[in-house]
C-alpha positions in Angstrom: 78.1 206.9 91.3 79.0 210.8 91.6 79.8 211.4 88.1 79.0 215.0 87.5 82.4 216.6 86.0 83.4 220.2 86.3 82.4 222.3 83.2 85.6 224.3 83.3 88.6 222.7 85.1 91.5 224.7 86.5 93.9 224.2 83.6 97.1 223.4 86.0 94.5 221.2 88.1 92.6 219.3 86.2 91.7 216.5 88.7 90.1 218.9 91.2 87.1 217.4 92.0 84.4 220.5 93.6 82.9 220.1 96.7 79.9 221.9 95.2 79.7 219.9 92.8 80.0 216.8 94.7 77.7 217.4 97.6 75.0 218.4 94.8 75.8 215.2 93.1 74.9 213.4 96.6 71.6 215.7 96.8 70.0 214.4 93.3 70.5 210.6 94.4 68.9 211.5 97.8 66.2 213.2 95.9 65.9 209.8 93.4 65.3 207.5 96.3 62.2 207.0 98.0 63.5 205.7 100.9 65.8 208.7 101.7 65.4 209.9 105.0 65.5 213.7 107.0 68.7 214.3 108.5 69.9 217.4 110.6 72.8 219.1 111.7 72.4 221.5 114.7 75.4 223.4 115.8 75.3 225.9 119.3 77.5 228.4 120.4 78.0 229.6 124.0 76.3 232.9 122.9 73.2 231.2 122.3 74.1 231.1 118.7 72.4 227.9 116.6 73.3 227.2 113.1 71.2 224.4 111.7 71.3 222.5 108.4 68.6 220.6 106.9 68.8 218.1 104.4 68.7 214.1 103.4 70.3 211.1 103.9 69.9 208.2 101.4 68.2 205.0 103.1 69.8 202.6 104.7 69.4 200.0 101.7 70.5 202.4 98.8 73.3 200.8 97.0 75.2 204.0 97.4 74.4 204.0 101.4 78.3 204.4 101.8 78.1 207.7 100.7 76.0 209.1 104.0 79.4 208.9 106.2 81.4 211.1 103.5 78.7 213.2 102.9 77.8 213.9 106.8 81.5 214.7 107.8 82.2 216.6 105.2 79.2 218.5 105.6 80.0 218.8 108.8 83.3 220.2 108.7 81.9 222.8 106.7 79.6 223.6 109.1 82.2 223.5 112.2 84.5 226.2 110.4 81.8 228.9 108.4 79.4 228.6 111.7 80.9 227.4 114.7 79.7 225.7 117.5 81.4 223.1 120.9 77.8 220.7 121.1 76.2 219.3 118.2 73.2 217.6 117.7 73.1 215.0 114.9 69.4 213.9 114.3 67.9 211.6 111.5 70.4 209.0 111.2 71.8 207.4 114.8 74.4 205.5 113.3 75.8 208.7 111.5 75.4 210.3 115.2 77.7 207.6 116.7 80.3 207.9 113.4 80.6 211.6 113.2 81.4 211.1 117.4 84.0 209.1 117.0 85.9 210.8 113.9 85.7 213.9 115.6 86.9 212.7 119.3 90.6 213.6 120.4 91.5 209.9 119.1 89.2 210.1 115.7 90.9 211.1 112.2 89.5 215.4 112.9 90.9 215.6 116.3 92.2 218.7 115.5 89.1 219.8 114.5 88.2 218.5 118.1 90.8 219.9 120.3 90.5 223.3 118.3 86.9 224.3 118.3 86.9 222.8 121.5 89.7 224.0 123.9 91.1 226.6 121.9 88.3 229.0 120.7 85.3 227.8 122.8 87.4 226.8 126.2 84.2 224.2 127.1 84.3 220.4 126.1 83.3 219.5 122.5 80.4 217.2 122.0 78.8 215.2 119.3 75.6 213.9 120.0 72.4 211.8 118.7 69.2 214.0 119.1 65.4 213.7 117.5 64.4 216.0 114.9 61.3 217.0 116.7 63.3 218.3 119.9 65.9 220.6 117.8 66.4 223.9 118.6 65.3 226.5 115.6 68.1 228.8 113.9 69.3 231.8 115.7 71.4 234.0 114.8 72.5 237.6 116.9 73.8 240.6 114.8 76.4 242.8 116.0 77.0 246.0 114.4 80.9 246.8 113.9 82.9 249.7 112.4 82.3 252.0 110.6 83.3 255.0 112.2 85.5 257.1 111.1 85.8 260.4 113.2 88.5 261.4 115.0 92.4 261.2 114.7 92.7 257.4 113.9 95.0 254.0 113.2 94.3 251.1 111.7 96.7 248.2 110.7 96.3 245.2 109.1 98.6 242.4 110.0 99.2 239.2 107.2 101.9 236.7 107.3 104.5 238.7 105.5 103.8 241.9 105.5 102.4 244.3 107.7 100.5 247.6 106.8 99.0 250.8 108.8 97.2 253.2 108.2 96.6 257.3 109.6 93.1 258.7 109.2 91.9 262.3 110.0 87.7 262.2 110.2 87.9 259.3 107.2 90.8 260.8 105.3 94.2 258.7 105.0 97.1 261.0 105.9 99.8 258.3 106.2 99.9 255.1 104.9 103.1 252.6 104.5 103.1 248.7 103.9 106.4 246.8 105.5 108.0 243.5 105.4 107.8 240.9 108.0 108.1 237.5 108.7 106.1 236.5 111.5 104.6 232.9 111.1 108.0 231.3 112.5 109.7 233.5 114.7 110.1 231.7 118.5 110.2 234.9 120.2 107.2 237.2 121.3 109.6 240.6 120.8 109.4 240.0 117.6 105.6 240.4 116.9 105.4 243.4 119.8 108.1 245.2 118.7 107.4 245.3 115.1 103.2 246.2 115.7 104.7 249.1 118.2 106.4 250.5 115.7 104.4 250.6 113.3 101.2 251.8 115.2 104.1 254.7 116.3 105.4 255.6 112.6 101.0 256.1 111.8 101.2 258.2 115.3 104.1 260.6 114.3 101.7 261.5 111.2 98.6 262.7 113.8 98.0 265.5 116.2 96.9 263.0 118.5 95.3 259.3 118.4 91.6 259.2 119.6 91.3 255.0 118.5 93.6 252.3 116.9 91.6 249.5 115.0 93.5 246.0 113.7 93.1 243.2 111.4 94.8 240.1 111.8 94.7 236.8 110.6 93.7 234.4 113.1 90.9 234.7 116.1 90.4 237.3 118.4 88.0 237.4 121.3 87.3 240.4 123.5 91.0 241.4 121.8 92.7 238.3 123.1 94.6 236.0 120.8 92.9 232.6 121.0 95.1 231.6 117.7 96.6 232.9 114.7 99.0 231.3 112.4 101.2 234.5 112.8 102.4 233.6 116.2 102.6 229.3 115.5 106.1 229.7 115.8 105.6 231.2 119.7 106.1 227.9 122.2 102.9 227.5 124.4 104.7 229.4 127.3 105.5 232.3 125.7 102.4 232.3 123.9 100.1 232.6 126.8 102.1 234.9 128.7 102.9 237.7 125.8 100.7 236.6 123.2 97.7 236.4 124.1 97.5 239.7 126.1 99.2 241.0 123.3 96.6 243.9 122.3 94.9 244.1 125.6 98.8 245.2 126.5 99.1 247.3 123.9 95.6 249.1 124.2 97.3 250.0 128.3 100.1 251.4 126.3 98.7 253.8 124.6 96.8 255.2 127.6 93.8 253.1 127.2 91.8 254.7 124.3 89.7 252.7 122.2 91.7 249.5 120.5 89.7 247.1 119.0 91.2 244.3 116.7 89.5 241.5 114.7 89.7 238.6 112.2 91.2 240.0 108.7 88.9 238.1 107.0 85.5 239.7 109.1 87.6 243.0 108.6 87.9 242.5 104.6 83.4 241.9 104.6 83.2 245.0 106.9 85.8 246.8 103.8 83.6 245.3 101.2 80.5 246.7 102.9 81.8 249.9 103.3 83.4 250.3 99.8 80.3 248.9 97.9 77.8 250.5 100.1 75.9 247.0 100.0 75.4 244.6 102.7 75.1 240.4 102.6 78.5 240.6 101.8 81.1 237.6 102.4 84.8 238.6 101.8 87.5 236.5 101.1 91.0 237.6 101.6 93.9 235.5 100.5 97.3 235.6 101.6 99.6 233.6 103.6 96.7 231.7 104.2 92.8 232.2 103.8 90.6 234.5 105.6 86.6 234.8 105.5 84.5 237.2 107.1 80.3 237.9 106.6 78.4 240.9 106.8 74.8 240.1 107.2 71.5 242.0 105.3 71.4 244.0 107.7 75.1 245.6 108.0 75.8 243.2 111.1 78.8 240.8 111.9 77.3 237.3 113.2 79.0 235.1 115.9 79.5 232.5 112.9 83.7 231.3 113.0 83.9 232.0 109.2 87.6 230.3 109.1 86.8 229.7 105.6 91.3 228.4 105.6 89.6 224.8 107.0 86.9 224.6 104.6 86.7 221.3 102.6 86.8 222.7 98.7 88.1 219.6 96.7 86.5 215.8 97.1 89.6 214.3 95.9 90.9 211.6 98.0 94.2 212.9 97.3 93.3 216.6 97.6 96.3 218.8 99.2 97.2 218.2 102.7 96.8 220.8 105.5 99.9 220.4 107.4 98.7 221.9 110.7 94.7 220.2 110.4 95.9 217.2 109.1 92.8 217.3 106.8 92.6 217.4 102.9 91.2 220.4 100.1 90.5 222.7 102.9 90.7 226.0 101.5 94.2 227.0 102.6 96.1 225.1 100.5 94.0 227.1 97.4 93.6 230.3 98.3 96.9 231.4 99.5 100.4 231.7 98.8 100.6 228.2 99.6 97.9 227.6 96.4 100.5 229.7 94.3 103.7 228.0 95.1 101.9 224.5 94.2 100.4 225.8 91.2 103.9 227.4 90.2 105.7 224.3 90.4 103.1 222.9 87.7 103.6 225.6 85.4 106.6 225.3 85.3 109.2 227.5 87.3 111.3 226.4 89.2 112.0 227.7 92.6 114.5 226.9 95.5 113.2 224.9 98.3 114.6 227.1 100.7 112.5 230.3 99.0 109.9 231.9 101.0 106.4 231.6 100.1 106.0 235.2 100.0 108.7 235.6 97.8 107.6 232.6 95.1 104.1 234.4 95.2 106.0 238.0 94.3 108.0 235.9 91.7 104.6 234.4 89.9 102.9 237.8 90.0 106.2 240.0 88.3 105.8 236.9 85.6 102.2 237.8 85.3 102.9 241.4 84.5 105.0 240.6 81.9 102.2 238.3 80.4 103.9 234.9 80.7 101.9 232.1 80.3 102.1 229.8 83.2 101.9 232.5 85.9 98.0 233.4 83.8 97.3 229.5 84.7 98.2 230.0 87.8 95.7 232.7 88.2 93.0 231.2 86.0 93.5 228.2 88.1 93.1 230.0 91.7 90.1 232.1 89.6 88.1 228.2 88.6 88.6 226.8 92.6 87.2 229.9 93.9 84.4 230.3 91.3 83.4 226.2 92.3 83.9 227.4 96.2 81.5 230.5 95.8 79.0 228.0 95.1 79.8 225.9 98.0 79.6 228.8 100.3 76.4 230.1 98.8 74.9 227.1 100.3 75.9 228.3 103.4 75.8 232.1 103.1 73.1 234.1 102.4 74.7 236.6 100.6 74.4 238.6 97.2 78.3 240.0 97.0 81.8 238.5 97.2 84.9 240.8 98.0 88.4 239.1 97.1 91.2 240.6 98.2 94.5 239.9 99.9 98.1 239.7 98.6 97.5 236.9 96.3 95.1 238.9 94.5 97.4 241.6 93.5 98.6 243.0 90.2 96.5 241.4 86.9 96.7 238.2 88.3 93.7 239.4 90.8 91.4 239.9 87.7 92.1 237.0 86.1 90.9 235.6 88.9 88.1 237.1 88.9 86.7 236.3 85.8 87.8 232.7 86.0 85.3 232.8 89.2 83.0 234.4 87.2 83.1 232.3 84.3 82.6 229.1 86.5 79.2 230.3 88.0 78.1 231.7 84.4 78.8 228.0 83.4 77.8 225.7 85.9 75.5 228.1 88.2 73.9 230.4 86.6 71.1 230.9 89.0 73.8 232.5 91.1 75.6 234.8 88.6 72.0 236.1 88.9 71.9 236.1 92.3 75.3 237.0 93.7 78.0 239.3 92.1 81.7 239.2 92.6 83.9 242.5 93.4 87.5 243.1 94.0 88.8 246.1 95.4 91.3 248.4 93.3 94.6 248.3 94.0 95.7 250.7 96.3 92.0 249.1 98.4 93.7 245.3 97.7 96.3 247.0 99.7 95.4 249.5 102.7 91.4 248.8 102.8 91.3 246.5 105.4 93.7 249.1 107.4 90.9 251.6 106.8 88.1 249.1 107.5 90.0 248.5 110.7 90.3 251.8 111.7 87.0 252.3 111.7 86.3 249.6 114.4 86.5 251.1 117.8 84.1 253.6 119.0 85.3 257.0 119.8 86.6 258.0 123.0 85.6 261.5 124.2 89.5 262.4 124.2 92.5 260.8 122.6 96.4 260.5 123.6 99.7 259.6 122.1 101.8 257.5 124.3 105.3 259.3 125.8 
C-alpha cells in the first residue's frame, strides 16, 4: 500500500526504499483514515532532557493496520539514536507499547539497542512503558555553548578509522598540520592506540613554544572525556578496554600537566566546524569515514543533549537492506555513508578488489578512479549522493536545521562534489520545500581534511598558564 516511488534512484542501488518516503506515505494513509489515533513517543535522558514526537497511527480496523508496528518501531529506532534516551513512554496505542517493549528487550530483535543505550551509554536500566496522552512531559532540550575558543597555543586532533590528524595553532592560526595513517579498529593491544595518539600530540607540540590546551574529535561516544563506546577501539577485549581505553583521555590529560583537555564525538565536532566555517547556526554536521558521524548545533549556536548517532539511524526500509554487523539491524546509515557503502557500491560498479583489501584502500582506489573520470566511480558517488538527499529529508523530520555540512574521508576528491550535487538534486525533485529551507555545504579540500581538528582545538576553555610535558 505504500507505493510512493523515488523520483531519483541511486544508479547502483535502484531498489533503495528511502525512510523519508515510506514515512510520508504512511502519514498520508493515516491522514485519510477517519479512525486514526493520536500517538506519541517520549524519550527521557538522565540530565532532564526530554524529546517528544507526536503523530497519528492508523485505526485498529484499517486494512493497513499491520503497518502500525513497523512504522512505530522504525520511528522509535530513529528517535533513540538521534535524540537518545534510557526511558521511553508510549502513548495512544497500548498494544504498540507492549510490542515495542518486547522488541526492545534483552531477548528481542533490538536487544543491541536495549543493552547499548542502557548499559553502555546511560548506565541505567533501559525502559519502555505505556502512558496516557494527557500525562506526558513536554519537550525539554537544554543547550550547551562549546568551542570557538582559539586563543593561546593549542593542539587539535581528529581520530578516524583509517587516519589520525593533528594541528597546532597559535592564536587561531595553523602552524603545523599532519595526517598519519593507522588501523585502530581491530587492534587488540591498547598500547597501539595510546602510543599513536601520544605520538601525534608530541609532533604537534614540537611546533609550539608551549601548549595551553588540547582538544580532540574522535568517532564514538564520550562522556566527560571517558570513552563509553567507539568503533575505533572495538578490537580491544573488555578487560583491557575498561582498564586502559575507557580512561585513555583522562590519563593523557594528566601526562600534559592537567592543562585543559577535551574530547568530543566527531559528528558533534563536525557540526561545530560547520557552524564556525559558515558563520551560521542550526547546522547538522555529517561525517562520512570509517562509519557515519553526526552532530547538531542549534539555532542559538549550542550543542544539545541529543545523541546524534546517525550511524544507527535507519535510512532504507527495504526488508533486505544491508545488515549492520555490529547492531544486527538493516538499512542503517553506517552501511551507506561510510567506506562500507563505497565498497559495496564499488563491487556493483565492476571494481574487483581482493577480499583481503582493507576498506580504506578500496575507498582510496575509487577516489583515484573518480579523479580519472572513471564512469563506475562516478556512479558510486552519485549513488551516495542520492542516498544522502533522501536521508537529509529524513533527518529534517527531527532536526530544526537550516544547514547541512557534509565532510569526512569519503567526500575527498571530486566525488565529494558529486555527492553534494546529487543530494541537492533529490531535494529539488522530491522535496522542493526542503530544498528552499535547508542548504547543503561541503568544506574545501583542506577543511575537509583538517577542519574538524581545528574545531576540536577550540573546545577547551583556556587555562591561565600552559605547559609541555617533559
